[in-house]
Jmol script that loads the backbone (N, CA, C; Angstrom):
load data "model"
ATOM      1  N   CYS A   1      50.371 274.713 269.322  1.00  0.00           N
ATOM      2  CA  CYS A   1      50.070 274.216 270.645  1.00  0.00           C
ATOM      3  C   CYS A   1      49.362 272.874 270.495  1.00  0.00           C
ATOM      4  N   SER A   2      49.948 271.808 270.949  1.00  0.00           N
ATOM      5  CA  SER A   2      49.310 270.496 270.881  1.00  0.00           C
ATOM      6  C   SER A   2      48.693 270.166 272.228  1.00  0.00           C
ATOM      7  N   THR A   3      47.484 269.665 272.193  1.00  0.00           N
ATOM      8  CA  THR A   3      46.785 269.384 273.440  1.00  0.00           C
ATOM      9  C   THR A   3      46.811 267.923 273.836  1.00  0.00           C
ATOM     10  N   MET A   4      47.018 267.027 272.889  1.00  0.00           N
ATOM     11  CA  MET A   4      46.857 265.614 273.197  1.00  0.00           C
ATOM     12  C   MET A   4      48.047 264.754 272.808  1.00  0.00           C
ATOM     13  N   GLY A   5      48.877 265.217 271.919  1.00  0.00           N
ATOM     14  CA  GLY A   5      49.983 264.393 271.461  1.00  0.00           C
ATOM     15  C   GLY A   5      49.486 263.252 270.588  1.00  0.00           C
ATOM     16  N   ILE A   6      50.421 262.517 270.013  1.00  0.00           N
ATOM     17  CA  ILE A   6      50.037 261.411 269.137  1.00  0.00           C
ATOM     18  C   ILE A   6      49.836 260.154 269.973  1.00  0.00           C
ATOM     19  N   MET A   7      48.929 259.331 269.561  1.00  0.00           N
ATOM     20  CA  MET A   7      48.724 258.059 270.254  1.00  0.00           C
ATOM     21  C   MET A   7      48.308 257.011 269.240  1.00  0.00           C
ATOM     22  N   TYR A   8      48.583 255.780 269.594  1.00  0.00           N
ATOM     23  CA  TYR A   8      48.294 254.684 268.684  1.00  0.00           C
ATOM     24  C   TYR A   8      47.291 253.699 269.268  1.00  0.00           C
ATOM     25  N   ASP A   9      46.896 253.894 270.518  1.00  0.00           N
ATOM     26  CA  ASP A   9      45.949 253.003 271.164  1.00  0.00           C
ATOM     27  C   ASP A   9      44.526 253.395 270.765  1.00  0.00           C
ATOM     28  N   ARG A  10      43.833 252.500 270.090  1.00  0.00           N
ATOM     29  CA  ARG A  10      42.496 252.796 269.555  1.00  0.00           C
ATOM     30  C   ARG A  10      41.518 253.213 270.655  1.00  0.00           C
ATOM     31  N   GLU A  11      41.514 252.492 271.750  1.00  0.00           N
ATOM     32  CA  GLU A  11      40.581 252.816 272.834  1.00  0.00           C
ATOM     33  C   GLU A  11      40.852 254.208 273.399  1.00  0.00           C
ATOM     34  N   GLU A  12      42.126 254.527 273.588  1.00  0.00           N
ATOM     35  CA  GLU A  12      42.484 255.854 274.094  1.00  0.00           C
ATOM     36  C   GLU A  12      42.083 256.949 273.096  1.00  0.00           C
ATOM     37  N   MET A  13      42.243 256.674 271.798  1.00  0.00           N
ATOM     38  CA  MET A  13      41.831 257.643 270.782  1.00  0.00           C
ATOM     39  C   MET A  13      40.344 257.958 270.899  1.00  0.00           C
ATOM     40  N   PHE A  14      39.533 256.940 271.055  1.00  0.00           N
ATOM     41  CA  PHE A  14      38.089 257.144 271.160  1.00  0.00           C
ATOM     42  C   PHE A  14      37.714 257.833 272.466  1.00  0.00           C
ATOM     43  N   ASP A  15      38.406 257.456 273.555  1.00  0.00           N
ATOM     44  CA  ASP A  15      38.099 258.051 274.861  1.00  0.00           C
ATOM     45  C   ASP A  15      38.416 259.539 274.916  1.00  0.00           C
ATOM     46  N   THR A  16      39.410 259.970 274.156  1.00  0.00           N
ATOM     47  CA  THR A  16      39.842 261.372 274.246  1.00  0.00           C
ATOM     48  C   THR A  16      39.403 262.222 273.053  1.00  0.00           C
ATOM     49  N   ALA A  17      38.728 261.615 272.085  1.00  0.00           N
ATOM     50  CA  ALA A  17      38.254 262.382 270.926  1.00  0.00           C
ATOM     51  C   ALA A  17      37.263 263.447 271.391  1.00  0.00           C
ATOM     52  N   CYS A  18      37.319 264.604 270.761  1.00  0.00           N
ATOM     53  CA  CYS A  18      36.462 265.714 271.188  1.00  0.00           C
ATOM     54  C   CYS A  18      35.612 266.218 270.033  1.00  0.00           C
ATOM     55  N   ALA A  19      34.561 266.916 270.388  1.00  0.00           N
ATOM     56  CA  ALA A  19      33.706 267.557 269.388  1.00  0.00           C
ATOM     57  C   ALA A  19      34.315 268.905 269.018  1.00  0.00           C
ATOM     58  N   ILE A  20      34.226 269.269 267.743  1.00  0.00           N
ATOM     59  CA  ILE A  20      34.710 270.574 267.276  1.00  0.00           C
ATOM     60  C   ILE A  20      33.593 271.221 266.483  1.00  0.00           C
ATOM     61  N   PRO A  21      33.019 272.322 266.930  1.00  0.00           N
ATOM     62  CA  PRO A  21      33.306 273.002 268.196  1.00  0.00           C
ATOM     63  C   PRO A  21      32.757 272.205 269.374  1.00  0.00           C
ATOM     64  N   GLY A  22      33.292 272.501 270.542  1.00  0.00           N
ATOM     65  CA  GLY A  22      32.888 271.808 271.756  1.00  0.00           C
ATOM     66  C   GLY A  22      33.562 272.415 272.968  1.00  0.00           C
ATOM     67  N   PRO A  23      33.468 271.764 274.123  1.00  0.00           N
ATOM     68  CA  PRO A  23      34.009 272.328 275.358  1.00  0.00           C
ATOM     69  C   PRO A  23      35.509 272.669 275.282  1.00  0.00           C
ATOM     70  N   LEU A  24      36.306 271.802 274.649  1.00  0.00           N
ATOM     71  CA  LEU A  24      37.743 272.069 274.560  1.00  0.00           C
ATOM     72  C   LEU A  24      38.025 273.278 273.668  1.00  0.00           C
ATOM     73  N   THR A  25      37.376 273.348 272.524  1.00  0.00           N
ATOM     74  CA  THR A  25      37.610 274.499 271.644  1.00  0.00           C
ATOM     75  C   THR A  25      37.041 275.780 272.248  1.00  0.00           C
ATOM     76  N   ASP A  26      36.011 275.663 273.085  1.00  0.00           N
ATOM     77  CA  ASP A  26      35.488 276.840 273.787  1.00  0.00           C
ATOM     78  C   ASP A  26      36.543 277.418 274.736  1.00  0.00           C
ATOM     79  N   ILE A  27      37.275 276.538 275.417  1.00  0.00           N
ATOM     80  CA  ILE A  27      38.348 276.978 276.318  1.00  0.00           C
ATOM     81  C   ILE A  27      39.409 277.733 275.531  1.00  0.00           C
ATOM     82  N   PHE A  28      39.816 277.182 274.375  1.00  0.00           N
ATOM     83  CA  PHE A  28      40.830 277.844 273.547  1.00  0.00           C
ATOM     84  C   PHE A  28      40.312 279.169 273.005  1.00  0.00           C
ATOM     85  N   GLY A  29      39.053 279.195 272.613  1.00  0.00           N
ATOM     86  CA  GLY A  29      38.457 280.425 272.106  1.00  0.00           C
ATOM     87  C   GLY A  29      38.476 281.529 273.161  1.00  0.00           C
ATOM     88  N   GLU A  30      38.149 281.162 274.385  1.00  0.00           N
ATOM     89  CA  GLU A  30      38.173 282.149 275.479  1.00  0.00           C
ATOM     90  C   GLU A  30      39.590 282.658 275.718  1.00  0.00           C
ATOM     91  N   ALA A  31      40.581 281.758 275.655  1.00  0.00           N
ATOM     92  CA  ALA A  31      41.979 282.168 275.839  1.00  0.00           C
ATOM     93  C   ALA A  31      42.399 283.145 274.747  1.00  0.00           C
ATOM     94  N   CYS A  32      41.994 282.896 273.505  1.00  0.00           N
ATOM     95  CA  CYS A  32      42.311 283.805 272.404  1.00  0.00           C
ATOM     96  C   CYS A  32      41.649 285.164 272.623  1.00  0.00           C
ATOM     97  N   LYS A  33      40.411 285.132 273.063  1.00  0.00           N
ATOM     98  CA  LYS A  33      39.668 286.367 273.296  1.00  0.00           C
ATOM     99  C   LYS A  33      40.326 287.187 274.410  1.00  0.00           C
ATOM    100  N   GLU A  34      40.671 286.516 275.523  1.00  0.00           N
ATOM    101  CA  GLU A  34      41.300 287.210 276.657  1.00  0.00           C
ATOM    102  C   GLU A  34      42.648 287.816 276.280  1.00  0.00           C
ATOM    103  N   ALA A  35      43.433 287.076 275.485  1.00  0.00           N
ATOM    104  CA  ALA A  35      44.776 287.547 275.107  1.00  0.00           C
ATOM    105  C   ALA A  35      44.749 288.442 273.868  1.00  0.00           C
ATOM    106  N   GLY A  36      43.624 288.442 273.147  1.00  0.00           N
ATOM    107  CA  GLY A  36      43.528 289.244 271.934  1.00  0.00           C
ATOM    108  C   GLY A  36      44.435 288.757 270.818  1.00  0.00           C
ATOM    109  N   VAL A  37      44.571 287.421 270.703  1.00  0.00           N
ATOM    110  CA  VAL A  37      45.461 286.840 269.691  1.00  0.00           C
ATOM    111  C   VAL A  37      44.741 285.786 268.856  1.00  0.00           C
ATOM    112  N   TRP A  38      45.258 285.563 267.647  1.00  0.00           N
ATOM    113  CA  TRP A  38      44.860 284.440 266.811  1.00  0.00           C
ATOM    114  C   TRP A  38      45.808 283.303 267.161  1.00  0.00           C
ATOM    115  N   ARG A  39      45.326 282.063 267.105  1.00  0.00           N
ATOM    116  CA  ARG A  39      46.194 280.956 267.481  1.00  0.00           C
ATOM    117  C   ARG A  39      45.762 279.674 266.787  1.00  0.00           C
ATOM    118  N   VAL A  40      46.714 278.787 266.527  1.00  0.00           N
ATOM    119  CA  VAL A  40      46.451 277.462 265.967  1.00  0.00           C
ATOM    120  C   VAL A  40      46.588 276.443 267.089  1.00  0.00           C
ATOM    121  N   PHE A  41      45.610 275.552 267.198  1.00  0.00           N
ATOM    122  CA  PHE A  41      45.630 274.502 268.215  1.00  0.00           C
ATOM    123  C   PHE A  41      45.533 273.146 267.538  1.00  0.00           C
ATOM    124  N   SER A  42      46.392 272.235 267.969  1.00  0.00           N
ATOM    125  CA  SER A  42      46.338 270.857 267.483  1.00  0.00           C
ATOM    126  C   SER A  42      45.504 270.052 268.465  1.00  0.00           C
ATOM    127  N   LEU A  43      44.400 269.530 268.001  1.00  0.00           N
ATOM    128  CA  LEU A  43      43.515 268.751 268.871  1.00  0.00           C
ATOM    129  C   LEU A  43      43.716 267.257 268.692  1.00  0.00           C
ATOM    130  N   THR A  44      44.504 266.890 267.732  1.00  0.00           N
ATOM    131  CA  THR A  44      44.857 265.517 267.413  1.00  0.00           C
ATOM    132  C   THR A  44      43.678 264.659 267.013  1.00  0.00           C
ATOM    133  N   ARG A  45      42.538 264.802 267.664  1.00  0.00           N
ATOM    134  CA  ARG A  45      41.433 263.959 267.219  1.00  0.00           C
ATOM    135  C   ARG A  45      40.081 264.642 267.411  1.00  0.00           C
ATOM    136  N   GLU A  46      39.337 264.674 266.316  1.00  0.00           N
ATOM    137  CA  GLU A  46      37.959 265.156 266.352  1.00  0.00           C
ATOM    138  C   GLU A  46      37.057 263.955 266.173  1.00  0.00           C
ATOM    139  N   GLN A  47      36.002 263.901 266.970  1.00  0.00           N
ATOM    140  CA  GLN A  47      35.056 262.796 266.833  1.00  0.00           C
ATOM    141  C   GLN A  47      34.467 262.783 265.427  1.00  0.00           C
ATOM    142  N   HIS A  48      34.426 261.604 264.861  1.00  0.00           N
ATOM    143  CA  HIS A  48      33.721 261.416 263.584  1.00  0.00           C
ATOM    144  C   HIS A  48      32.232 261.556 263.873  1.00  0.00           C
ATOM    145  N   LYS A  49      31.448 261.975 262.891  1.00  0.00           N
ATOM    146  CA  LYS A  49      29.997 262.117 263.121  1.00  0.00           C
ATOM    147  C   LYS A  49      29.376 260.795 263.543  1.00  0.00           C
ATOM    148  N   ASP A  50      29.989 259.680 263.181  1.00  0.00           N
ATOM    149  CA  ASP A  50      29.551 258.362 263.627  1.00  0.00           C
ATOM    150  C   ASP A  50      30.490 257.854 264.718  1.00  0.00           C
ATOM    151  N   HIS A  51      30.742 258.721 265.719  1.00  0.00           N
ATOM    152  CA  HIS A  51      31.686 258.396 266.797  1.00  0.00           C
ATOM    153  C   HIS A  51      31.370 257.023 267.397  1.00  0.00           C
ATOM    154  N   LEU A  52      32.402 256.315 267.731  1.00  0.00           N
ATOM    155  CA  LEU A  52      32.413 254.952 268.254  1.00  0.00           C
ATOM    156  C   LEU A  52      32.213 253.909 267.165  1.00  0.00           C
ATOM    157  N   LYS A  53      31.830 254.332 265.960  1.00  0.00           N
ATOM    158  CA  LYS A  53      31.771 253.405 264.836  1.00  0.00           C
ATOM    159  C   LYS A  53      32.928 253.668 263.875  1.00  0.00           C
ATOM    160  N   LYS A  54      33.376 254.936 263.819  1.00  0.00           N
ATOM    161  CA  LYS A  54      34.461 255.305 262.911  1.00  0.00           C
ATOM    162  C   LYS A  54      35.525 256.072 263.675  1.00  0.00           C
ATOM    163  N   ASN A  55      36.757 255.881 263.259  1.00  0.00           N
ATOM    164  CA  ASN A  55      37.883 256.507 263.944  1.00  0.00           C
ATOM    165  C   ASN A  55      37.817 258.032 263.877  1.00  0.00           C
ATOM    166  N   PRO A  56      38.441 258.703 264.867  1.00  0.00           N
ATOM    167  CA  PRO A  56      38.481 260.169 264.854  1.00  0.00           C
ATOM    168  C   PRO A  56      39.427 260.705 263.777  1.00  0.00           C
ATOM    169  N   TYR A  57      39.382 262.024 263.584  1.00  0.00           N
ATOM    170  CA  TYR A  57      40.259 262.729 262.659  1.00  0.00           C
ATOM    171  C   TYR A  57      41.412 263.365 263.430  1.00  0.00           C
ATOM    172  N   ASN A  58      42.539 263.556 262.757  1.00  0.00           N
ATOM    173  CA  ASN A  58      43.674 264.304 263.297  1.00  0.00           C
ATOM    174  C   ASN A  58      43.503 265.746 262.815  1.00  0.00           C
ATOM    175  N   MET A  59      43.371 266.712 263.737  1.00  0.00           N
ATOM    176  CA  MET A  59      42.910 268.064 263.394  1.00  0.00           C
ATOM    177  C   MET A  59      43.787 269.192 263.941  1.00  0.00           C
ATOM    178  N   PHE A  60      43.772 270.309 263.227  1.00  0.00           N
ATOM    179  CA  PHE A  60      44.182 271.625 263.716  1.00  0.00           C
ATOM    180  C   PHE A  60      42.948 272.507 263.663  1.00  0.00           C
ATOM    181  N   VAL A  61      42.851 273.464 264.560  1.00  0.00           N
ATOM    182  CA  VAL A  61      41.870 274.538 264.403  1.00  0.00           C
ATOM    183  C   VAL A  61      42.595 275.859 264.591  1.00  0.00           C
ATOM    184  N   ARG A  62      42.103 276.885 263.912  1.00  0.00           N
ATOM    185  CA  ARG A  62      42.672 278.226 264.052  1.00  0.00           C
ATOM    186  C   ARG A  62      41.565 279.129 264.578  1.00  0.00           C
ATOM    187  N   ASN A  63      41.850 279.764 265.721  1.00  0.00           N
ATOM    188  CA  ASN A  63      40.899 280.678 266.344  1.00  0.00           C
ATOM    189  C   ASN A  63      41.332 282.107 266.105  1.00  0.00           C
ATOM    190  N   LYS A  64      40.348 282.991 265.920  1.00  0.00           N
ATOM    191  CA  LYS A  64      40.647 284.413 265.805  1.00  0.00           C
ATOM    192  C   LYS A  64      40.620 285.058 267.186  1.00  0.00           C
ATOM    193  N   ASP A  65      41.020 286.288 267.243  1.00  0.00           N
ATOM    194  CA  ASP A  65      41.133 286.983 268.520  1.00  0.00           C
ATOM    195  C   ASP A  65      39.789 287.206 269.218  1.00  0.00           C
ATOM    196  N   GLN A  66      38.700 286.984 268.538  1.00  0.00           N
ATOM    197  CA  GLN A  66      37.376 287.065 269.166  1.00  0.00           C
ATOM    198  C   GLN A  66      36.930 285.698 269.690  1.00  0.00           C
ATOM    199  N   GLY A  67      37.779 284.675 269.525  1.00  0.00           N
ATOM    200  CA  GLY A  67      37.506 283.339 270.046  1.00  0.00           C
ATOM    201  C   GLY A  67      36.899 282.370 269.058  1.00  0.00           C
ATOM    202  N   LYS A  68      36.375 282.850 267.965  1.00  0.00           N
ATOM    203  CA  LYS A  68      35.689 281.998 266.990  1.00  0.00           C
ATOM    204  C   LYS A  68      36.678 281.155 266.177  1.00  0.00           C
ATOM    205  N   ILE A  69      36.300 279.902 265.882  1.00  0.00           N
ATOM    206  CA  ILE A  69      37.088 279.053 264.986  1.00  0.00           C
ATOM    207  C   ILE A  69      36.903 279.577 263.566  1.00  0.00           C
ATOM    208  N   VAL A  70      38.004 279.882 262.899  1.00  0.00           N
ATOM    209  CA  VAL A  70      37.929 280.394 261.532  1.00  0.00           C
ATOM    210  C   VAL A  70      38.444 279.393 260.502  1.00  0.00           C
ATOM    211  N   GLN A  71      39.133 278.342 260.969  1.00  0.00           N
ATOM    212  CA  GLN A  71      39.683 277.380 260.019  1.00  0.00           C
ATOM    213  C   GLN A  71      39.916 276.054 260.716  1.00  0.00           C
ATOM    214  N   LYS A  72      39.647 274.968 259.995  1.00  0.00           N
ATOM    215  CA  LYS A  72      39.959 273.623 260.468  1.00  0.00           C
ATOM    216  C   LYS A  72      40.836 272.957 259.419  1.00  0.00           C
ATOM    217  N   CYS A  73      41.762 272.148 259.876  1.00  0.00           N
ATOM    218  CA  CYS A  73      42.631 271.382 258.984  1.00  0.00           C
ATOM    219  C   CYS A  73      42.609 269.939 259.458  1.00  0.00           C
ATOM    220  N   CYS A  74      42.317 269.055 258.559  1.00  0.00           N
ATOM    221  CA  CYS A  74      42.200 267.639 258.877  1.00  0.00           C
ATOM    222  C   CYS A  74      43.290 266.873 258.122  1.00  0.00           C
ATOM    223  N   LYS A  75      44.006 265.995 258.817  1.00  0.00           N
ATOM    224  CA  LYS A  75      45.063 265.225 258.161  1.00  0.00           C
ATOM    225  C   LYS A  75      44.462 264.430 256.998  1.00  0.00           C
ATOM    226  N   LEU A  76      45.025 264.663 255.817  1.00  0.00           N
ATOM    227  CA  LEU A  76      44.488 264.036 254.606  1.00  0.00           C
ATOM    228  C   LEU A  76      44.997 262.618 254.398  1.00  0.00           C
ATOM    229  N   LEU A  77      46.251 262.382 254.758  1.00  0.00           N
ATOM    230  CA  LEU A  77      46.883 261.095 254.443  1.00  0.00           C
ATOM    231  C   LEU A  77      47.485 260.442 255.690  1.00  0.00           C
ATOM    232  N   PRO A  78      46.663 259.912 256.596  1.00  0.00           N
ATOM    233  CA  PRO A  78      47.237 259.253 257.772  1.00  0.00           C
ATOM    234  C   PRO A  78      48.033 258.021 257.363  1.00  0.00           C
ATOM    235  N   TRP A  79      49.094 257.774 258.095  1.00  0.00           N
ATOM    236  CA  TRP A  79      49.924 256.600 257.837  1.00  0.00           C
ATOM    237  C   TRP A  79      49.195 255.407 258.438  1.00  0.00           C
ATOM    238  N   THR A  80      48.379 254.766 257.634  1.00  0.00           N
ATOM    239  CA  THR A  80      47.441 253.772 258.147  1.00  0.00           C
ATOM    240  C   THR A  80      48.092 252.491 258.663  1.00  0.00           C
ATOM    241  N   LEU A  81      49.377 252.344 258.455  1.00  0.00           N
ATOM    242  CA  LEU A  81      50.044 251.165 259.014  1.00  0.00           C
ATOM    243  C   LEU A  81      50.001 251.190 260.535  1.00  0.00           C
ATOM    244  N   ILE A  82      50.138 252.401 261.137  1.00  0.00           N
ATOM    245  CA  ILE A  82      50.106 252.474 262.593  1.00  0.00           C
ATOM    246  C   ILE A  82      49.150 253.535 263.125  1.00  0.00           C
ATOM    247  N   GLU A  83      48.762 254.498 262.299  1.00  0.00           N
ATOM    248  CA  GLU A  83      47.856 255.546 262.761  1.00  0.00           C
ATOM    249  C   GLU A  83      46.417 255.137 262.487  1.00  0.00           C
ATOM    250  N   GLY A  84      45.563 255.336 263.454  1.00  0.00           N
ATOM    251  CA  GLY A  84      44.184 254.927 263.296  1.00  0.00           C
ATOM    252  C   GLY A  84      43.236 256.030 262.872  1.00  0.00           C
ATOM    253  N   TRP A  85      43.758 257.159 262.393  1.00  0.00           N
ATOM    254  CA  TRP A  85      42.880 258.282 262.051  1.00  0.00           C
ATOM    255  C   TRP A  85      42.021 257.986 260.831  1.00  0.00           C
ATOM    256  N   MET A  86      40.862 258.630 260.781  1.00  0.00           N
ATOM    257  CA  MET A  86      40.031 258.638 259.582  1.00  0.00           C
ATOM    258  C   MET A  86      40.726 259.497 258.539  1.00  0.00           C
ATOM    259  N   LEU A  87      40.571 259.179 257.274  1.00  0.00           N
ATOM    260  CA  LEU A  87      41.096 260.042 256.213  1.00  0.00           C
ATOM    261  C   LEU A  87      40.404 261.393 256.278  1.00  0.00           C
ATOM    262  N   GLY A  88      41.182 262.445 256.077  1.00  0.00           N
ATOM    263  CA  GLY A  88      40.626 263.792 256.117  1.00  0.00           C
ATOM    264  C   GLY A  88      39.553 264.012 255.072  1.00  0.00           C
ATOM    265  N   ASN A  89      38.573 264.818 255.427  1.00  0.00           N
ATOM    266  CA  ASN A  89      37.459 265.047 254.513  1.00  0.00           C
ATOM    267  C   ASN A  89      37.244 266.529 254.195  1.00  0.00           C
ATOM    268  N   LEU A  90      38.209 267.371 254.562  1.00  0.00           N
ATOM    269  CA  LEU A  90      38.040 268.813 254.353  1.00  0.00           C
ATOM    270  C   LEU A  90      38.827 269.349 253.173  1.00  0.00           C
ATOM    271  N   GLY A  91      39.739 268.567 252.637  1.00  0.00           N
ATOM    272  CA  GLY A  91      40.631 269.080 251.596  1.00  0.00           C
ATOM    273  C   GLY A  91      41.526 270.163 252.188  1.00  0.00           C
ATOM    274  N   THR A  92      42.033 271.035 251.356  1.00  0.00           N
ATOM    275  CA  THR A  92      42.821 272.160 251.857  1.00  0.00           C
ATOM    276  C   THR A  92      41.939 273.400 251.827  1.00  0.00           C
ATOM    277  N   THR A  93      42.097 274.231 252.846  1.00  0.00           N
ATOM    278  CA  THR A  93      41.298 275.454 252.931  1.00  0.00           C
ATOM    279  C   THR A  93      42.222 276.651 253.079  1.00  0.00           C
ATOM    280  N   VAL A  94      41.747 277.794 252.658  1.00  0.00           N
ATOM    281  CA  VAL A  94      42.486 279.046 252.779  1.00  0.00           C
ATOM    282  C   VAL A  94      41.545 280.068 253.412  1.00  0.00           C
ATOM    283  N   THR A  95      42.023 280.734 254.451  1.00  0.00           N
ATOM    284  CA  THR A  95      41.250 281.795 255.082  1.00  0.00           C
ATOM    285  C   THR A  95      42.115 283.041 255.184  1.00  0.00           C
ATOM    286  N   GLU A  96      41.473 284.148 255.484  1.00  0.00           N
ATOM    287  CA  GLU A  96      42.178 285.423 255.538  1.00  0.00           C
ATOM    288  C   GLU A  96      42.564 285.764 256.972  1.00  0.00           C
ATOM    289  N   SER A  97      43.756 286.329 257.136  1.00  0.00           N
ATOM    290  CA  SER A  97      44.217 286.787 258.441  1.00  0.00           C
ATOM    291  C   SER A  97      43.634 288.170 258.719  1.00  0.00           C
ATOM    292  N   PRO A  98      43.853 288.702 259.935  1.00  0.00           N
ATOM    293  CA  PRO A  98      43.306 290.023 260.256  1.00  0.00           C
ATOM    294  C   PRO A  98      43.809 291.127 259.323  1.00  0.00           C
ATOM    295  N   LYS A  99      44.993 290.953 258.761  1.00  0.00           N
ATOM    296  CA  LYS A  99      45.553 291.979 257.882  1.00  0.00           C
ATOM    297  C   LYS A  99      45.463 291.604 256.409  1.00  0.00           C
ATOM    298  N   GLY A 100      44.671 290.567 256.109  1.00  0.00           N
ATOM    299  CA  GLY A 100      44.407 290.213 254.725  1.00  0.00           C
ATOM    300  C   GLY A 100      45.279 289.133 254.121  1.00  0.00           C
ATOM    301  N   MET A 101      46.254 288.601 254.863  1.00  0.00           N
ATOM    302  CA  MET A 101      47.088 287.529 254.320  1.00  0.00           C
ATOM    303  C   MET A 101      46.273 286.247 254.221  1.00  0.00           C
ATOM    304  N   LYS A 102      46.434 285.526 253.130  1.00  0.00           N
ATOM    305  CA  LYS A 102      45.739 284.261 252.904  1.00  0.00           C
ATOM    306  C   LYS A 102      46.549 283.137 253.550  1.00  0.00           C
ATOM    307  N   ILE A 103      45.904 282.403 254.463  1.00  0.00           N
ATOM    308  CA  ILE A 103      46.589 281.383 255.258  1.00  0.00           C
ATOM    309  C   ILE A 103      45.949 280.019 255.041  1.00  0.00           C
ATOM    310  N   SER A 104      46.808 279.005 254.913  1.00  0.00           N
ATOM    311  CA  SER A 104      46.367 277.623 254.850  1.00  0.00           C
ATOM    312  C   SER A 104      47.143 276.834 255.904  1.00  0.00           C
ATOM    313  N   MET A 105      46.716 275.617 256.170  1.00  0.00           N
ATOM    314  CA  MET A 105      47.402 274.785 257.163  1.00  0.00           C
ATOM    315  C   MET A 105      47.605 273.380 256.605  1.00  0.00           C
ATOM    316  N   VAL A 106      48.749 272.801 256.956  1.00  0.00           N
ATOM    317  CA  VAL A 106      49.080 271.422 256.585  1.00  0.00           C
ATOM    318  C   VAL A 106      49.505 270.726 257.864  1.00  0.00           C
ATOM    319  N   ILE A 107      48.970 269.558 258.132  1.00  0.00           N
ATOM    320  CA  ILE A 107      49.206 268.882 259.399  1.00  0.00           C
ATOM    321  C   ILE A 107      50.113 267.658 259.229  1.00  0.00           C
ATOM    322  N   CYS A 108      51.087 267.560 260.121  1.00  0.00           N
ATOM    323  CA  CYS A 108      51.894 266.353 260.304  1.00  0.00           C
ATOM    324  C   CYS A 108      52.552 265.890 258.998  1.00  0.00           C
ATOM    325  N   ASP A 109      52.475 264.617 258.719  1.00  0.00           N
ATOM    326  CA  ASP A 109      53.135 264.013 257.564  1.00  0.00           C
ATOM    327  C   ASP A 109      52.583 264.498 256.231  1.00  0.00           C
ATOM    328  N   ASP A 110      51.400 265.112 256.238  1.00  0.00           N
ATOM    329  CA  ASP A 110      50.875 265.686 254.996  1.00  0.00           C
ATOM    330  C   ASP A 110      51.872 266.686 254.417  1.00  0.00           C
ATOM    331  N   GLY A 111      52.700 267.271 255.283  1.00  0.00           N
ATOM    332  CA  GLY A 111      53.710 268.228 254.833  1.00  0.00           C
ATOM    333  C   GLY A 111      54.786 267.616 253.956  1.00  0.00           C
ATOM    334  N   ASN A 112      54.865 266.297 253.892  1.00  0.00           N
ATOM    335  CA  ASN A 112      55.852 265.624 253.055  1.00  0.00           C
ATOM    336  C   ASN A 112      55.381 265.426 251.617  1.00  0.00           C
ATOM    337  N   TYR A 113      54.175 265.866 251.325  1.00  0.00           N
ATOM    338  CA  TYR A 113      53.612 265.672 249.990  1.00  0.00           C
ATOM    339  C   TYR A 113      53.469 267.022 249.290  1.00  0.00           C
ATOM    340  N   PRO A 114      54.327 267.288 248.301  1.00  0.00           N
ATOM    341  CA  PRO A 114      54.289 268.598 247.638  1.00  0.00           C
ATOM    342  C   PRO A 114      52.946 268.908 246.987  1.00  0.00           C
ATOM    343  N   GLU A 115      52.190 267.886 246.647  1.00  0.00           N
ATOM    344  CA  GLU A 115      50.881 268.109 246.029  1.00  0.00           C
ATOM    345  C   GLU A 115      49.941 268.853 246.967  1.00  0.00           C
ATOM    346  N   ILE A 116      50.049 268.567 248.269  1.00  0.00           N
ATOM    347  CA  ILE A 116      49.188 269.229 249.246  1.00  0.00           C
ATOM    348  C   ILE A 116      49.583 270.700 249.370  1.00  0.00           C
ATOM    349  N   TRP A 117      50.893 270.973 249.448  1.00  0.00           N
ATOM    350  CA  TRP A 117      51.380 272.368 249.502  1.00  0.00           C
ATOM    351  C   TRP A 117      50.935 273.113 248.238  1.00  0.00           C
ATOM    352  N   ARG A 118      51.126 272.462 247.096  1.00  0.00           N
ATOM    353  CA  ARG A 118      50.774 273.086 245.822  1.00  0.00           C
ATOM    354  C   ARG A 118      49.285 273.420 245.791  1.00  0.00           C
ATOM    355  N   ASN A 119      48.459 272.529 246.296  1.00  0.00           N
ATOM    356  CA  ASN A 119      47.029 272.767 246.317  1.00  0.00           C
ATOM    357  C   ASN A 119      46.686 273.994 247.164  1.00  0.00           C
ATOM    358  N   CYS A 120      47.356 274.151 248.303  1.00  0.00           N
ATOM    359  CA  CYS A 120      47.141 275.336 249.149  1.00  0.00           C
ATOM    360  C   CYS A 120      47.497 276.608 248.385  1.00  0.00           C
ATOM    361  N   VAL A 121      48.640 276.583 247.700  1.00  0.00           N
ATOM    362  CA  VAL A 121      49.095 277.757 246.945  1.00  0.00           C
ATOM    363  C   VAL A 121      48.150 278.045 245.780  1.00  0.00           C
ATOM    364  N   MET A 122      47.699 277.008 245.107  1.00  0.00           N
ATOM    365  CA  MET A 122      46.774 277.194 243.983  1.00  0.00           C
ATOM    366  C   MET A 122      45.440 277.804 244.447  1.00  0.00           C
ATOM    367  N   LYS A 123      45.114 277.602 245.727  1.00  0.00           N
ATOM    368  CA  LYS A 123      43.904 278.209 246.271  1.00  0.00           C
ATOM    369  C   LYS A 123      44.171 279.614 246.824  1.00  0.00           C
ATOM    370  N   GLY A 124      45.417 280.087 246.685  1.00  0.00           N
ATOM    371  CA  GLY A 124      45.733 281.461 247.068  1.00  0.00           C
ATOM    372  C   GLY A 124      46.509 281.644 248.346  1.00  0.00           C
ATOM    373  N   ALA A 125      46.932 280.549 248.998  1.00  0.00           N
ATOM    374  CA  ALA A 125      47.654 280.679 250.264  1.00  0.00           C
ATOM    375  C   ALA A 125      48.981 281.432 250.075  1.00  0.00           C
ATOM    376  N   GLU A 126      49.217 282.392 250.953  1.00  0.00           N
ATOM    377  CA  GLU A 126      50.481 283.130 250.989  1.00  0.00           C
ATOM    378  C   GLU A 126      51.342 282.666 252.160  1.00  0.00           C
ATOM    379  N   LEU A 127      50.703 282.075 253.153  1.00  0.00           N
ATOM    380  CA  LEU A 127      51.388 281.512 254.326  1.00  0.00           C
ATOM    381  C   LEU A 127      50.762 280.172 254.605  1.00  0.00           C
ATOM    382  N   ILE A 128      51.605 279.141 254.791  1.00  0.00           N
ATOM    383  CA  ILE A 128      51.101 277.809 255.134  1.00  0.00           C
ATOM    384  C   ILE A 128      51.690 277.426 256.487  1.00  0.00           C
ATOM    385  N   ILE A 129      50.802 277.143 257.422  1.00  0.00           N
ATOM    386  CA  ILE A 129      51.207 276.760 258.780  1.00  0.00           C
ATOM    387  C   ILE A 129      51.253 275.253 258.851  1.00  0.00           C
TER     388      ILE A 129
END
end "model"
wireframe off; spacefill off
backbone 0.3
color backbone group
């Protein structure tokens, strides 16, 4: 589920960047809780801790059925020729699903780099979203 889509306008990126966790992720968490489902949400941009001085991140978050964020995925290799995202700072992460499956996430063009997939698998991922 993508909430913002891709954009290349720097001012628009800063205007729509959100805090994670924050009001937008709270809405998604409540929806997961009400429906009793786990879900992945593409937020496209998370405010950098130095917001307005540094570009936002391109992000996914995964919520569990209780609404809590259990995993974040940050684009590691933005195409800096036209994308204004900050380089990802989370690396690859693996978390457990409700039934014990190890899950990792790869965002956007990062999926074109086998090294990123391999890193997820080396950390134990059985499913990569």
